[in-house]
N, C-alpha and C positions, 0 to 999 in steps of 0.2 A: 552492476552490484546486486546481490542478492543479500538479504540480512537474514537473522535466527534473532528467535525468541525460544527462549526456556521455559515451559509449562511444568509448574510440579504442583501433585496434590497431595492430601494426606490422605487419599483412596490410593492404597497399595503401593504408594510411594511411587506413582507413576509419575513418568519423565517425560514429554514430548518434545521435539526437537521440528519447530513451525518454521518454514522456509517462506520469506516474502519478497516480493519483486516489487520493488518501489521505486525503479529507474531514475535511482538518484535523485529523488525530491523527498526522501525522509531518512532519518537516520536511527529510526526504532519502530517495530511493529509487536503487533501483540495478537495472541490466540482469541479467537471467535467462534463459540461454539457451534452459533446458528449457521454460520457462513463454511464451518467446515461438513456441517450436513447438508447444505445444500451445492455444498460442490462435491456431491458424492463422497463424501469421509476421505479427498485429496488434499484439502489444505485448508487452513482455517486461519492462516495469516491476514491480519489487516495492517496496512501502515499508518503511522501515529504522526499528526502534525506535517501533513502534507507543504510543500512549499512551494513558490516559485510560479503561485497562480493556480496549482493542483488541487484535486482531490478526488477521491475513489477509494476502494479498497485497497488499489496499486498504486497511486496517486498517475491514474490514467487517464484521468479527465481534467478539462480545464474549468476554473470556478465561472459561476454565471455571469455574461457579458464579457468573457474571454474567449477567442478561438485559437483554435491549434494551428499553428502553422504547418502546413502540410510539408514545407521545405526544411524542418527541421526534423532531426532525430528525437524520439520521447523521451530520452537521457537527457537532452537540451535542457538546461535552467532557462531559455529563454523559448522554450515550445508554447507558452499560451501566451498570446497578445490580447493586444488594449486596454482600458483600463477600470480597475475596481472601482465600483460604487460606493 
């Protein structure tokens, strides 16, 4: 599932549509200008409040002390295994 966030600024009434891929581990995202520049001005979307033990710009990594189960799809809510301390 792709998420979209709309960024509006007072600067010339610019509206940007930002696409985020959060792999079903977040329900919203925000625009980050630094990420946008680092991506070569391709995408600045950053997922908000990653769930299911995930973290990262796209909720694509497991939190510390958890491991990614290689037998599960990245979109699986049980992708990250182990116990959080």
